All heavy atoms as a GROMACS GRO file, in nm:
protein
  614
    1MET      N    1  12.838   7.632  12.419
    1MET     CA    2  12.867   7.648  12.278
    1MET      C    3  13.005   7.590  12.242
    1MET      O    4  13.042   7.594  12.127
    1MET     CB    5  12.858   7.793  12.238
    1MET     CG    6  12.715   7.849  12.244
    1MET     SD    7  12.699   8.021  12.201
    1MET     CE    8  12.725   8.017  12.028
    2LEU      N    9  13.076   7.540  12.338
    2LEU     CA   10  13.209   7.484  12.310
    2LEU      C   11  13.203   7.358  12.225
    2LEU      O   12  13.292   7.332  12.147
    2LEU     CB   13  13.281   7.454  12.440
    2LEU     CG   14  13.332   7.572  12.519
    2LEU    CD1   15  13.388   7.526  12.653
    2LEU    CD2   16  13.440   7.646  12.444
    3TYR      N   17  13.100   7.278  12.243
    3TYR     CA   18  13.096   7.148  12.180
    3TYR      C   19  13.015   7.143  12.052
    3TYR      O   20  12.983   7.036  12.004
    3TYR     CB   21  13.043   7.044  12.283
    3TYR     CG   22  13.125   7.045  12.407
    3TYR    CD1   23  13.075   7.096  12.526
    3TYR    CD2   24  13.257   6.998  12.406
    3TYR    CE1   25  13.152   7.097  12.642
    3TYR    CE2   26  13.335   7.000  12.521
    3TYR     CZ   27  13.282   7.049  12.637
    3TYR     OH   28  13.358   7.051  12.751
    4ARG      N   29  12.981   7.255  11.998
    4ARG     CA   30  12.907   7.260  11.872
    4ARG      C   31  13.004   7.293  11.759
    4ARG      O   32  13.109   7.351  11.782
    4ARG     CB   33  12.798   7.366  11.879
    4ARG     CG   34  12.691   7.330  11.979
    4ARG     CD   35  12.580   7.427  11.973
    4ARG     NE   36  12.479   7.388  12.071
    4ARG     CZ   37  12.381   7.465  12.109
    4ARG    NH1   38  12.367   7.585  12.058
    4ARG    NH2   39  12.294   7.423  12.197
    5PRO      N   40  12.964   7.260  11.636
    5PRO     CA   41  13.050   7.298  11.522
    5PRO      C   42  13.064   7.449  11.511
    5PRO      O   43  12.977   7.525  11.550
    5PRO     CB   44  12.975   7.242  11.403
    5PRO     CG   45  12.882   7.139  11.457
    5PRO     CD   46  12.851   7.180  11.598
    6LYS      N   47  13.178   7.494  11.457
    6LYS     CA   48  13.206   7.637  11.447
    6LYS      C   49  13.099   7.712  11.370
    6LYS      O   50  13.060   7.823  11.404
    6LYS     CB   51  13.342   7.659  11.380
    6LYS     CG   52  13.458   7.628  11.468
    6LYS     CD   53  13.588   7.661  11.399
    6LYS     CE   54  13.707   7.628  11.488
    6LYS     NZ   55  13.833   7.663  11.423
    7LYS      N   56  13.051   7.652  11.262
    7LYS     CA   57  12.950   7.717  11.179
    7LYS      C   58  12.821   7.740  11.258
    7LYS      O   59  12.758   7.845  11.248
    7LYS     CB   60  12.921   7.632  11.053
    7LYS     CG   61  12.832   7.700  10.956
    7LYS     CD   62  12.817   7.620  10.828
    7LYS     CE   63  12.728   7.692  10.730
    7LYS     NZ   64  12.710   7.616  10.606
    8GLU      N   65  12.782   7.641  11.338
    8GLU     CA   66  12.662   7.654  11.419
    8GLU      C   67  12.680   7.762  11.526
    8GLU      O   68  12.590   7.841  11.553
    8GLU     CB   69  12.628   7.521  11.484
    8GLU     CG   70  12.494   7.519  11.552
    8GLU     CD   71  12.459   7.383  11.607
    8GLU    OE1   72  12.516   7.282  11.562
    8GLU    OE2   73  12.374   7.377  11.698
    9ASN      N   74  12.798   7.767  11.588
    9ASN     CA   75  12.826   7.871  11.687
    9ASN      C   76  12.817   8.010  11.626
    9ASN      O   77  12.762   8.101  11.684
    9ASN     CB   78  12.966   7.852  11.747
    9ASN     CG   79  12.971   7.737  11.846
    9ASN    OD1   80  12.869   7.695  11.896
    9ASN    ND2   81  13.090   7.688  11.871
   10LYS      N   82  12.871   8.026  11.507
   10LYS     CA   83  12.869   8.156  11.439
   10LYS      C   84  12.726   8.196  11.405
   10LYS      O   85  12.688   8.312  11.423
   10LYS     CB   86  12.954   8.150  11.311
   10LYS     CG   87  12.966   8.282  11.242
   10LYS     CD   88  13.060   8.276  11.124
   10LYS     CE   89  13.073   8.412  11.061
   10LYS     NZ   90  13.163   8.413  10.947
   11THR      N   91  12.644   8.100  11.361
   11THR     CA   92  12.506   8.128  11.328
   11THR      C   93  12.428   8.173  11.451
   11THR      O   94  12.355   8.272  11.448
   11THR     CB   95  12.438   8.003  11.268
   11THR    OG1   96  12.512   7.961  11.153
   11THR    CG2   97  12.296   8.030  11.228
   12LEU      N   98  12.445   8.101  11.563
   12LEU     CA   99  12.376   8.139  11.686
   12LEU      C  100  12.421   8.274  11.738
   12LEU      O  101  12.340   8.354  11.784
   12LEU     CB  102  12.400   8.030  11.792
   12LEU     CG  103  12.329   7.898  11.770
   12LEU    CD1  104  12.375   7.795  11.869
   12LEU    CD2  105  12.178   7.915  11.776
   13SER      N  106  12.550   8.301  11.731
   13SER     CA  107  12.602   8.427  11.779
   13SER      C  108  12.549   8.544  11.694
   13SER      O  109  12.510   8.647  11.748
   13SER     CB  110  12.755   8.426  11.774
   13SER     OG  111  12.806   8.550  11.813
   14SER      N  112  12.550   8.527  11.563
   14SER     CA  113  12.503   8.635  11.476
   14SER      C  114  12.352   8.656  11.493
   14SER      O  115  12.305   8.767  11.486
   14SER     CB  116  12.541   8.604  11.330
   14SER     OG  117  12.433   8.576  11.250
   15PHE      N  118  12.277   8.550  11.521
   15PHE     CA  119  12.133   8.562  11.547
   15PHE      C  120  12.110   8.645  11.670
   15PHE      O  121  12.028   8.737  11.672
   15PHE     CB  122  12.072   8.423  11.562
   15PHE     CG  123  11.926   8.426  11.602
   15PHE    CD1  124  11.829   8.456  11.509
   15PHE    CD2  125  11.889   8.397  11.732
   15PHE    CE1  126  11.696   8.460  11.545
   15PHE    CE2  127  11.756   8.399  11.768
   15PHE     CZ  128  11.658   8.430  11.675
   16ALA      N  129  12.183   8.616  11.778
   16ALA     CA  130  12.168   8.690  11.903
   16ALA      C  131  12.205   8.837  11.884
   16ALA      O  132  12.137   8.927  11.934
   16ALA     CB  133  12.253   8.627  12.013
   17TYR      N  134  12.313   8.864  11.810
   17TYR     CA  135  12.357   9.000  11.786
   17TYR      C  136  12.248   9.078  11.710
   17TYR      O  137  12.217   9.192  11.743
   17TYR     CB  138  12.487   9.001  11.705
   17TYR     CG  139  12.536   9.138  11.670
   17TYR    CD1  140  12.600   9.218  11.764
   17TYR    CD2  141  12.516   9.190  11.543
   17TYR    CE1  142  12.645   9.344  11.733
   17TYR    CE2  143  12.560   9.316  11.510
   17TYR     CZ  144  12.624   9.393  11.606
   17TYR     OH  145  12.665   9.519  11.574
   18LYS      N  146  12.191   9.015  11.609
   18LYS     CA  147  12.086   9.081  11.530
   18LYS      C  148  11.963   9.112  11.614
   18LYS      O  149  11.903   9.219  11.600
   18LYS     CB  150  12.046   8.994  11.411
   18LYS     CG  151  12.151   8.992  11.302
   18LYS     CD  152  12.111   8.900  11.188
   18LYS     CE  153  12.224   8.885  11.088
   18LYS     NZ  154  12.190   8.787  10.984
   19LYS      N  155  11.927   9.020  11.702
   19LYS     CA  156  11.810   9.042  11.790
   19LYS      C  157  11.834   9.160  11.885
   19LYS      O  158  11.746   9.241  11.908
   19LYS     CB  159  11.777   8.916  11.870
   19LYS     CG  160  11.712   8.808  11.786
   19LYS     CD  161  11.577   8.856  11.742
   19LYS     CE  162  11.503   8.751  11.664
   19LYS     NZ  163  11.376   8.800  11.617
   20ILE      N  164  11.952   9.166  11.942
   20ILE     CA  165  11.985   9.278  12.033
   20ILE      C  166  11.983   9.411  11.958
   20ILE      O  167  11.927   9.510  12.004
   20ILE     CB  168  12.120   9.254  12.102
   20ILE    CG1  169  12.111   9.138  12.199
   20ILE    CG2  170  12.169   9.381  12.172
   20ILE    CD1  171  12.242   9.089  12.252
   21LEU      N  172  12.041   9.411  11.839
   21LEU     CA  173  12.045   9.532  11.758
   21LEU      C  174  11.904   9.576  11.719
   21LEU      O  175  11.871   9.696  11.727
   21LEU     CB  176  12.130   9.509  11.632
   21LEU     CG  177  12.161   9.629  11.546
   21LEU    CD1  178  12.237   9.734  11.627
   21LEU    CD2  179  12.243   9.589  11.425
   22GLU      N  180  11.817   9.482  11.683
   22GLU     CA  181  11.677   9.515  11.650
   22GLU      C  182  11.607   9.576  11.770
   22GLU      O  183  11.531   9.673  11.755
   22GLU     CB  184  11.603   9.390  11.605
   22GLU     CG  185  11.641   9.342  11.466
   22GLU     CD  186  11.573   9.212  11.430
   22GLU    OE1  187  11.491   9.160  11.512
   22GLU    OE2  188  11.601   9.159  11.322
   23LYS      N  189  11.630   9.522  11.888
   23LYS     CA  190  11.564   9.572  12.008
   23LYS      C  191  11.610   9.714  12.040
   23LYS      O  192  11.529   9.800  12.075
   23LYS     CB  193  11.589   9.481  12.127
   23LYS     CG  194  11.510   9.518  12.247
   23LYS     CD  195  11.508   9.411  12.351
   23LYS     CE  196  11.414   9.452  12.462
   23LYS     NZ  197  11.374   9.343  12.547
   24VAL      N  198  11.740   9.739  12.026
   24VAL     CA  199  11.791   9.873  12.051
   24VAL      C  200  11.732   9.973  11.952
   24VAL      O  201  11.688  10.082  11.989
   24VAL     CB  202  11.947   9.875  12.044
   24VAL    CG1  203  12.000  10.017  12.037
   24VAL    CG2  204  12.006   9.799  12.159
   25GLU      N  205  11.727   9.933  11.824
   25GLU     CA  206  11.670  10.022  11.722
   25GLU      C  207  11.522  10.048  11.746
   25GLU      O  208  11.475  10.161  11.729
   25GLU     CB  209  11.692   9.962  11.584
   25GLU     CG  210  11.835   9.966  11.538
   25GLU     CD  211  11.859   9.896  11.407
   25GLU    OE1  212  11.776   9.811  11.365
   25GLU    OE2  213  11.961   9.924  11.343
   26ARG      N  214  11.448   9.948  11.789
   26ARG     CA  215  11.307   9.964  11.817
   26ARG      C  216  11.284  10.059  11.936
   26ARG      O  217  11.198  10.148  11.929
   26ARG     CB  218  11.245   9.826  11.848
   26ARG     CG  219  11.096   9.825  11.847
   26ARG     CD  220  11.034   9.686  11.869
   26ARG     NE  221  11.105   9.580  11.802
   26ARG     CZ  222  11.169   9.479  11.864
   26ARG    NH1  223  11.172   9.473  11.995
   26ARG    NH2  224  11.229   9.385  11.795
   27LYS      N  225  11.364  10.043  12.042
   27LYS     CA  226  11.351  10.131  12.158
   27LYS      C  227  11.384  10.275  12.122
   27LYS      O  228  11.319  10.370  12.167
   27LYS     CB  229  11.442  10.084  12.271
   27LYS     CG  230  11.396   9.958  12.338
   27LYS     CD  231  11.281   9.988  12.430
   27LYS     CE  232  11.248   9.865  12.511
   27LYS     NZ  233  11.140   9.890  12.604
   28CYS      N  234  11.488  10.293  12.040
   28CYS     CA  235  11.526  10.428  11.999
   28CYS      C  236  11.418  10.492  11.912
   28CYS      O  237  11.390  10.610  11.924
   28CYS     CB  238  11.658  10.423  11.922
   28CYS     SG  239  11.797  10.391  12.031
   29LEU      N  240  11.355  10.411  11.827
   29LEU     CA  241  11.247  10.463  11.742
   29LEU      C  242  11.128  10.505  11.829
   29LEU      O  243  11.070  10.611  11.806
   29LEU     CB  244  11.204  10.354  11.641
   29LEU     CG  245  11.099  10.395  11.542
   29LEU    CD1  246  11.150  10.507  11.453
   29LEU    CD2  247  11.058  10.276  11.458
   30MET      N  248  11.097  10.426  11.929
   30MET     CA  249  10.985  10.461  12.019
   30MET      C  250  11.012  10.588  12.097
   30MET      O  251  10.920  10.666  12.125
   30MET     CB  252  10.959  10.345  12.116
   30MET     CG  253  10.898  10.224  12.052
   30MET     SD  254  10.888  10.081  12.164
   30MET     CE  255  10.800  10.148  12.301
   31ASN      N  256  11.138  10.612  12.133
   31ASN     CA  257  11.175  10.730  12.211
   31ASN      C  258  11.228  10.846  12.124
   31ASN      O  259  11.282  10.941  12.178
   31ASN     CB  260  11.277  10.693  12.317
   31ASN     CG  261  11.220  10.600  12.420
   31ASN    OD1  262  11.109  10.622  12.469
   31ASN    ND2  263  11.291  10.494  12.453
   32GLU      N  264  11.215  10.831  11.994
   32GLU     CA  265  11.255  10.933  11.898
   32GLU      C  266  11.402  10.973  11.913
   32GLU      O  267  11.438  11.090  11.919
   32GLU     CB  268  11.165  11.056  11.908
   32GLU     CG  269  11.019  11.026  11.877
   32GLU     CD  270  10.930  11.146  11.895
   32GLU    OE1  271  10.977  11.254  11.933
   32GLU    OE2  272  10.808  11.131  11.868
   33VAL      N  273  11.488  10.870  11.921
   33VAL     CA  274  11.632  10.890  11.931
   33VAL      C  275  11.697  10.828  11.806
   33VAL      O  276  11.660  10.719  11.766
   33VAL     CB  277  11.687  10.820  12.058
   33VAL    CG1  278  11.838  10.832  12.065
   33VAL    CG2  279  11.624  10.878  12.182
   34ASP      N  280  11.790  10.899  11.746
   34ASP     CA  281  11.859  10.849  11.626
   34ASP      C  282  11.962  10.743  11.664
   34ASP      O  283  12.028  10.754  11.767
   34ASP     CB  284  11.929  10.961  11.551
   34ASP     CG  285  11.831  11.059  11.488
   34ASP    OD1  286  11.718  11.016  11.457
   34ASP    OD2  287  11.867  11.175  11.472
   35VAL      N  288  11.976  10.642  11.577
   35VAL     CA  289  12.077  10.540  11.594
   35VAL      C  290  12.181  10.560  11.484
   35VAL      O  291  12.147  10.569  11.366
   35VAL     CB  292  12.015  10.398  11.582
   35VAL    CG1  293  12.124  10.292  11.590
   35VAL    CG2  294  11.911  10.376  11.688
   36ILE      N  295  12.306  10.568  11.524
   36ILE     CA  296  12.416  10.582  11.427
   36ILE      C  297  12.504  10.459  11.444
   36ILE      O  298  12.561  10.436  11.552
   36ILE     CB  299  12.496  10.710  11.452
   36ILE    CG1  300  12.406  10.832  11.441
   36ILE    CG2  301  12.613  10.719  11.354
   36ILE    CD1  302  12.472  10.961  11.486
   37LYS      N  303  12.515  10.379  11.338
   37LYS     CA  304  12.599  10.261  11.343
   37LYS      C  305  12.742  10.302  11.308
   37LYS      O  306  12.766  10.371  11.211
   37LYS     CB  307  12.549  10.155  11.247
   37LYS     CG  308  12.412  10.103  11.284
   37LYS     CD  309  12.364  10.000  11.185
   37LYS     CE  310  12.224   9.958  11.219
   37LYS     NZ  311  12.168   9.866  11.120
   38VAL      N  312  12.836  10.254  11.391
   38VAL     CA  313  12.977  10.289  11.377
   38VAL      C  314  13.060  10.162  11.364
   38VAL      O  315  13.038  10.068  11.439
   38VAL     CB  316  13.025  10.374  11.497
   38VAL    CG1  317  13.172  10.405  11.486
   38VAL    CG2  318  12.944  10.498  11.510
   39ASP      N  319  13.154  10.162  11.271
   39ASP     CA  320  13.245  10.048  11.256
   39ASP      C  321  13.343  10.048  11.372
   39ASP      O  322  13.419  10.143  11.392
   39ASP     CB  323  13.318  10.059  11.123
   39ASP     CG  324  13.410   9.941  11.097
   39ASP    OD1  325  13.392   9.835  11.159
   39ASP    OD2  326  13.499   9.953  11.010
   40PRO      N  327  13.345   9.942  11.452
   40PRO     CA  328  13.432   9.940  11.570
   40PRO      C  329  13.576   9.898  11.541
   40PRO      O  330  13.652   9.871  11.634
   40PRO     CB  331  13.364   9.836  11.660
   40PRO     CG  332  13.301   9.742  11.565
   40PRO     CD  333  13.257   9.828  11.449
   41LYS      N  334  13.616   9.899  11.417
   41LYS     CA  335  13.749   9.855  11.378
   41LYS      C  336  13.857   9.939  11.446
   41LYS      O  337  13.853  10.061  11.439
   41LYS     CB  338  13.762   9.864  11.228
   41LYS     CG  339  13.893   9.812  11.173
   41LYS     CD  340  13.896   9.822  11.021
   41LYS     CE  341  14.028   9.772  10.968
   41LYS     NZ  342  14.035   9.786  10.822
   42ASN      N  343  13.952   9.873  11.511
   42ASN     CA  344  14.069   9.933  11.575
   42ASN      C  345  14.037  10.026  11.693
   42ASN      O  346  14.125  10.099  11.739
   42ASN     CB  347  14.156  10.009  11.474
   42ASN     CG  348  14.217   9.917  11.373
   42ASN    OD1  349  14.251   9.804  11.402
   42ASN    ND2  350  14.231   9.964  11.251
   43THR      N  351  13.914  10.024  11.742
   43THR     CA  352  13.884  10.114  11.854
   43THR      C  353  13.958  10.077  11.981
   43THR      O  354  13.998  10.164  12.056
   43THR     CB  355  13.732  10.116  11.883
   43THR    OG1  356  13.686   9.983  11.904
   43THR    CG2  357  13.655  10.181  11.769
   44SER      N  358  13.979   9.948  12.005
   44SER     CA  359  14.053   9.906  12.123
   44SER      C  360  14.198   9.951  12.118
   44SER      O  361  14.256   9.997  12.217
   44SER     CB  362  14.047   9.756  12.142
   44SER     OG  363  13.914   9.715  12.168
   45LYS      N  364  14.258   9.940  12.000
   45LYS     CA  365  14.398   9.981  11.983
   45LYS      C  366  14.413  10.131  12.004
   45LYS      O  367  14.503  10.176  12.075
   45LYS     CB  368  14.449   9.943  11.844
   45LYS     CG  369  14.463   9.794  11.822
   45LYS     CD  370  14.509   9.765  11.682
   45LYS     CE  371  14.508   9.616  11.652
   45LYS     NZ  372  14.543   9.591  11.513
   46ILE      N  373  14.325  10.208  11.941
   46ILE     CA  374  14.333  10.353  11.952
   46ILE      C  375  14.302  10.396  12.097
   46ILE      O  376  14.370  10.483  12.152
   46ILE     CB  377  14.238  10.420  11.853
   46ILE    CG1  378  14.279  10.389  11.710
   46ILE    CG2  379  14.231  10.571  11.876
   46ILE    CD1  380  14.177  10.427  11.606
   47GLY      N  381  14.201  10.334  12.157
   47GLY     CA  382  14.168  10.366  12.297
   47GLY      C  383  14.281  10.337  12.391
   47GLY      O  384  14.308  10.410  12.484
   48LYS      N  385  14.352  10.224  12.365
   48LYS     CA  386  14.465  10.188  12.450
   48LYS      C  387  14.578  10.290  12.438
   48LYS      O  388  14.636  10.330  12.538
   48LYS     CB  389  14.517  10.050  12.409
   48LYS     CG  390  14.629   9.999  12.495
   48LYS     CD  391  14.670   9.859  12.452
   48LYS     CE  392  14.783   9.806  12.539
   48LYS     NZ  393  14.827   9.673  12.498
   49GLU      N  394  14.605  10.334  12.316
   49GLU     CA  395  14.713  10.431  12.294
   49GLU      C  396  14.681  10.567  12.352
   49GLU      O  397  14.766  10.632  12.413
   49GLU     CB  398  14.742  10.445  12.145
   49GLU     CG  399  14.807  10.325  12.083
   49GLU     CD  400  14.823  10.340  11.932
   49GLU    OE1  401  14.809  10.452  11.880
   49GLU    OE2  402  14.848  10.238  11.867
   50LYS      N  403  14.557  10.615  12.332
   50LYS     CA  404  14.524  10.752  12.367
   50LYS      C  405  14.474  10.771  12.510
   50LYS      O  406  14.505  10.872  12.574
   50LYS     CB  407  14.415  10.805  12.271
   50LYS     CG  408  14.464  10.837  12.134
   50LYS     CD  409  14.353  10.906  12.055
   50LYS     CE  410  14.403  10.956  11.924
   50LYS     NZ  411  14.296  11.028  11.851
   51TYR      N  412  14.393  10.680  12.561
   51TYR     CA  413  14.316  10.710  12.682
   51TYR      C  414  14.346  10.628  12.806
   51TYR      O  415  14.307  10.666  12.915
   51TYR     CB  416  14.166  10.700  12.652
   51TYR     CG  417  14.119  10.795  12.545
   51TYR    CD1  418  14.076  10.747  12.421
   51TYR    CD2  419  14.118  10.932  12.566
   51TYR    CE1  420  14.031  10.835  12.323
   51TYR    CE2  421  14.076  11.020  12.468
   51TYR     CZ  422  14.033  10.969  12.346
   51TYR     OH  423  13.991  11.056  12.251
   52THR      N  424  14.410  10.509  12.792
   52THR     CA  425  14.426  10.424  12.913
   52THR      C  426  14.508  10.494  13.023
   52THR      O  427  14.472  10.486  13.138
   52THR     CB  428  14.490  10.290  12.879
   52THR    OG1  429  14.606  10.308  12.799
   52THR    CG2  430  14.393  10.198  12.811
   53LYS      N  431  14.614  10.557  12.987
   53LYS     CA  432  14.698  10.625  13.089
   53LYS      C  433  14.630  10.750  13.143
   53LYS      O  434  14.635  10.779  13.262
   53LYS     CB  435  14.834  10.660  13.032
   53LYS     CG  436  14.920  10.536  13.006
   53LYS     CD  437  15.054  10.573  12.952
   53LYS     CE  438  15.134  10.448  12.920
   53LYS     NZ  439  15.263  10.479  12.858
   54ILE      N  440  14.566  10.824  13.056
   54ILE     CA  441  14.500  10.950  13.095
   54ILE      C  442  14.379  10.922  13.185
   54ILE      O  443  14.363  10.981  13.291
   54ILE     CB  444  14.454  11.030  12.972
   54ILE    CG1  445  14.575  11.070  12.888
   54ILE    CG2  446  14.374  11.151  13.014
   54ILE    CD1  447  14.538  11.126  12.752
   55LYS      N  448  14.292  10.830  13.142
   55LYS     CA  449  14.167  10.802  13.212
   55LYS      C  450  14.184  10.700  13.323
   55LYS      O  451  14.101  10.695  13.415
   55LYS     CB  452  14.060  10.752  13.115
   55LYS     CG  453  14.028  10.848  13.002
   55LYS     CD  454  13.950  10.964  13.053
   55LYS     CE  455  13.908  11.052  12.936
   55LYS     NZ  456  13.838  11.172  12.977
   56GLY      N  457  14.284  10.611  13.313
   56GLY     CA  458  14.303  10.508  13.413
   56GLY      C  459  14.195  10.400  13.411
   56GLY      O  460  14.162  10.344  13.514
   57MET      N  461  14.140  10.373  13.292
   57MET     CA  462  14.033  10.274  13.279
   57MET      C  463  14.081  10.160  13.189
   57MET      O  464  14.188  10.167  13.129
   57MET     CB  465  13.908  10.339  13.219
   57MET     CG  466  13.847  10.443  13.309
   57MET     SD  467  13.689  10.506  13.247
   57MET     CE  468  13.739  10.596  13.104
   58SER      N  469  13.997  10.058  13.177
   58SER     CA  470  14.031   9.944  13.093
   58SER      C  471  14.025   9.983  12.945
   58SER      O  472  13.966  10.084  12.908
   58SER     CB  473  13.937   9.826  13.119
   58SER     OG  474  13.812   9.849  13.059
   59VAL      N  475  14.085   9.899  12.863
   59VAL     CA  476  14.089   9.924  12.720
   59VAL      C  477  13.948   9.930  12.661
   59VAL      O  478  13.921  10.010  12.572
   59VAL     CB  479  14.172   9.813  12.650
   59VAL    CG1  480  14.168   9.828  12.500
   59VAL    CG2  481  14.314   9.814  12.700
   60HIS      N  482  13.858   9.850  12.713
   60HIS     CA  483  13.723   9.843  12.657
   60HIS      C  484  13.644   9.970  12.682
   60HIS      O  485  13.570  10.017  12.597
   60HIS     CB  486  13.651   9.721  12.711
   60HIS     CG  487  13.726   9.594  12.688
   60HIS    ND1  488  13.748   9.544  12.561
   60HIS    CD2  489  13.788   9.509  12.772
   60HIS    CE1  490  13.818   9.433  12.569
   60HIS    NE2  491  13.846   9.410  12.696
   61TYR      N  492  13.660  10.028  12.800
   61TYR     CA  493  13.596  10.156  12.829
   61TYR      C  494  13.657  10.266  12.741
   61TYR      O  495  13.587  10.353  12.693
   61TYR     CB  496  13.612  10.194  12.975
   61TYR     CG  497  13.520  10.118  13.067
   61TYR    CD1  498  13.571  10.024  13.156
   61TYR    CD2  499  13.383  10.138  13.067
   61TYR    CE1  500  13.488   9.954  13.241
   61TYR    CE2  501  13.299  10.070  13.151
   61TYR     CZ  502  13.352   9.976  13.238
   61TYR     OH  503  13.270   9.908  13.323
   62CYS      N  504  13.786  10.260  12.723
   62CYS     CA  505  13.854  10.360  12.640
   62CYS      C  506  13.813  10.347  12.492
   62CYS      O  507  13.811  10.447  12.420
   62CYS     CB  508  14.004  10.349  12.657
   62CYS     SG  509  14.059  10.392  12.824
   63ALA      N  510  13.780  10.228  12.450
   63ALA     CA  511  13.733  10.208  12.311
   63ALA      C  512  13.602  10.284  12.290
   63ALA      O  513  13.576  10.338  12.182
   63ALA     CB  514  13.714  10.061  12.282
   64ALA      N  515  13.519  10.295  12.395
   64ALA     CA  516  13.396  10.371  12.385
   64ALA      C  517  13.425  10.519  12.364
   64ALA      O  518  13.348  10.588  12.294
   64ALA     CB  519  13.312  10.351  12.510
   65TYR      N  520  13.535  10.568  12.419
   65TYR     CA  521  13.574  10.707  12.397
   65TYR      C  522  13.614  10.731  12.254
   65TYR      O  523  13.611  10.844  12.204
   65TYR     CB  524  13.690  10.746  12.490
   65TYR     CG  525  13.647  10.785  12.627
   65TYR    CD1  526  13.639  10.692  12.728
   65TYR    CD2  527  13.616  10.917  12.655
   65TYR    CE1  528  13.599  10.728  12.856
   65TYR    CE2  529  13.575  10.956  12.783
   65TYR     CZ  530  13.566  10.860  12.883
   65TYR     OH  531  13.526  10.897  13.007
   66VAL      N  532  13.651  10.627  12.181
   66VAL     CA  533  13.687  10.639  12.040
   66VAL      C  534  13.564  10.626  11.953
   66VAL      O  535  13.551  10.696  11.851
   66VAL     CB  536  13.792  10.532  12.000
   66VAL    CG1  537  13.826  10.538  11.853
   66VAL    CG2  538  13.919  10.548  12.085
   67ILE      N  539  13.471  10.541  11.990
   67ILE     CA  540  13.350  10.518  11.912
   67ILE      C  541  13.264  10.644  11.907
   67ILE      O  542  13.209  10.677  11.802
   67ILE     CB  543  13.271  10.398  11.966
   67ILE    CG1  544  13.348  10.270  11.937
   67ILE    CG2  545  13.132  10.392  11.905
   67ILE    CD1  546  13.286  10.146  11.996
   68ASN      N  547  13.250  10.713  12.017
   68ASN     CA  548  13.164  10.832  12.023
   68ASN      C  549  13.202  10.936  11.918
   68ASN      O  550  13.115  10.981  11.843
   68ASN     CB  551  13.162  10.888  12.164
   68ASN     CG  552  13.066  11.003  12.179
   68ASN    OD1  553  12.967  11.010  12.108
   68ASN    ND2  554  13.094  11.090  12.273
   69PRO      N  555  13.326  10.983  11.911
   69PRO     CA  556  13.359  11.084  11.808
   69PRO      C  557  13.341  11.031  11.666
   69PRO      O  558  13.307  11.107  11.577
   69PRO     CB  559  13.505  11.116  11.835
   69PRO     CG  560  13.532  11.075  11.974
   69PRO     CD  561  13.438  10.961  12.001
   70ARG      N  562  13.364  10.902  11.646
   70ARG     CA  563  13.340  10.845  11.512
   70ARG      C  564  13.195  10.861  11.472
   70ARG      O  565  13.165  10.891  11.357
   70ARG     CB  566  13.377  10.699  11.509
   70ARG     CG  567  13.524  10.673  11.497
   70ARG     CD  568  13.547  10.527  11.471
   70ARG     NE  569  13.688  10.499  11.471
   70ARG     CZ  570  13.739  10.381  11.448
   70ARG    NH1  571  13.661  10.277  11.424
   70ARG    NH2  572  13.870  10.361  11.449
   71GLY      N  573  13.105  10.839  11.565
   71GLY     CA  574  12.963  10.854  11.537
   71GLY      C  575  12.926  10.998  11.504
   71GLY      O  576  12.830  11.023  11.431
   72MET      N  577  13.001  11.093  11.558
   72MET     CA  578  12.975  11.234  11.530
   72MET      C  579  13.045  11.281  11.404
   72MET      O  580  13.030  11.398  11.366
   72MET     CB  581  13.017  11.319  11.650
   72MET     CG  582  12.933  11.289  11.772
   72MET     SD  583  12.959  11.400  11.913
   72MET     CE  584  13.133  11.392  11.939
   73GLY      N  585  13.123  11.195  11.341
   73GLY     CA  586  13.185  11.230  11.213
   73GLY      C  587  13.331  11.271  11.220
   73GLY      O  588  13.388  11.308  11.118
   74PHE      N  589  13.392  11.269  11.338
   74PHE     CA  590  13.533  11.303  11.349
   74PHE      C  591  13.620  11.185  11.308
   74PHE      O  592  13.582  11.069  11.323
   74PHE     CB  593  13.568  11.345  11.492
   74PHE     CG  594  13.496  11.470  11.537
   74PHE    CD1  595  13.394  11.462  11.628
   74PHE    CD2  596  13.532  11.592  11.486
   74PHE    CE1  597  13.327  11.576  11.670
   74PHE    CE2  598  13.467  11.707  11.524
   74PHE     CZ  599  13.364  11.700  11.617
   75VAL      N  600  13.741  11.212  11.260
   75VAL     CA  601  13.833  11.108  11.216
   75VAL      C  602  13.953  11.107  11.312
   75VAL      O  603  14.003  11.210  11.350
   75VAL     CB  604  13.882  11.133  11.073
   75VAL    CG1  605  13.977  11.027  11.028
   75VAL    CG2  606  13.762  11.146  10.979
   76ASP      N  607  14.000  10.985  11.345
   76ASP     CA  608  14.117  10.972  11.434
   76ASP      C  609  14.244  10.998  11.358
   76ASP      O  610  14.268  10.964  11.250
   76ASP     CB  611  14.123  10.831  11.495
   76ASP     CG  612  14.007  10.806  11.590
   76ASP    OD1  613  13.969  10.901  11.659
   76ASP    OD2  614  13.958  10.693  11.596
   0.00000   0.00000   0.00000
């Protein structure tokens, strides 16, 4: 994807993201599990500040610790 125009790269990336999201939603529907979409804005920053030293994990894993409470309705 390095040698394609930026617009084409964005289109392909967004297509793949939508397909993955559709598959996850379909699987959850089949297994009667609710899907809650959460805005991932600033989760890496918050995870880095709060959890990296405590948990000893990478920033990306710690971002997941921030996303979960957001899905349950808690505010940082």
